[in-house]
C-alpha positions in Angstrom: 31.1 182.3 -44.1 29.0 180.7 -41.8 30.4 179.2 -39.4 29.6 175.6 -38.7 29.6 173.0 -36.0 32.6 171.0 -35.8 32.4 167.0 -36.0 35.7 165.5 -35.0 33.8 162.3 -35.9 34.1 163.2 -39.5 37.7 164.6 -39.4 39.1 161.2 -37.8 37.0 159.3 -40.8 38.4 161.7 -43.5 42.1 161.2 -42.3 41.7 157.2 -42.2 40.4 157.5 -45.9 43.0 159.7 -46.9 45.4 157.3 -45.5 44.3 154.4 -47.7 45.1 156.6 -50.1 48.1 157.4 -49.9 48.8 154.1 -49.2 47.5 153.2 -52.8 49.1 156.2 -54.4 52.8 155.0 -53.1 51.7 151.5 -54.5 50.7 153.0 -57.8 53.4 155.4 -57.5 56.5 153.0 -57.4 57.1 154.2 -54.1 56.3 150.7 -52.0 54.3 147.1 -52.4 51.3 147.2 -50.4 48.7 144.0 -50.0 45.3 144.5 -51.2 44.4 143.7 -48.0 46.0 146.2 -46.1 43.8 148.9 -46.5 41.3 147.2 -45.3 42.4 147.4 -41.1 43.1 150.7 -41.8 39.6 151.9 -43.3 38.0 149.2 -39.9 39.6 151.2 -37.5 39.4 154.3 -39.0 35.5 154.0 -38.8 35.0 152.6 -35.3 37.7 155.5 -34.0 35.5 157.9 -35.7 32.0 156.7 -34.1 33.8 156.5 -31.1 35.1 160.2 -31.0 31.8 160.7 -32.3 29.9 159.8 -29.6 32.5 161.1 -27.2 32.3 164.2 -29.0 28.2 163.9 -28.7 28.2 163.4 -25.0 30.1 166.5 -24.3 28.4 168.5 -26.5 24.6 167.3 -24.6 25.7 167.5 -21.6 27.6 171.2 -22.0 23.6 172.1 -24.1 21.7 170.8 -21.5 21.2 167.1 -22.1 18.6 165.9 -24.0 15.9 168.3 -22.7 17.5 171.0 -24.0 15.2 172.7 -26.3 14.7 172.1 -30.1 15.7 175.7 -31.1 19.4 174.6 -30.0 19.3 171.8 -31.5 21.8 171.4 -35.5 19.6 172.2 -38.5 16.2 173.5 -36.5 15.4 177.2 -37.9 16.9 179.5 -40.0 20.4 180.1 -40.5 21.7 183.5 -38.5 24.0 185.5 -40.8 
């Protein structure tokens, strides 16, 4: 299996959408009552937190990889995939 780059922003965004789905599933299952507007702040806050997380991760990765002057071979998606 090929290794892929870890992207924590996508993990945070996915977690926010899973939480929104759990809120609606609990409401549909009769466990609790969820107002229709309650999921909007959860999704918006999750996306904002994911953006901040992604920017921080990119800043750390850019610093570690040599910054903006790094060669194109080191960038994600450049060149053939290695097995």
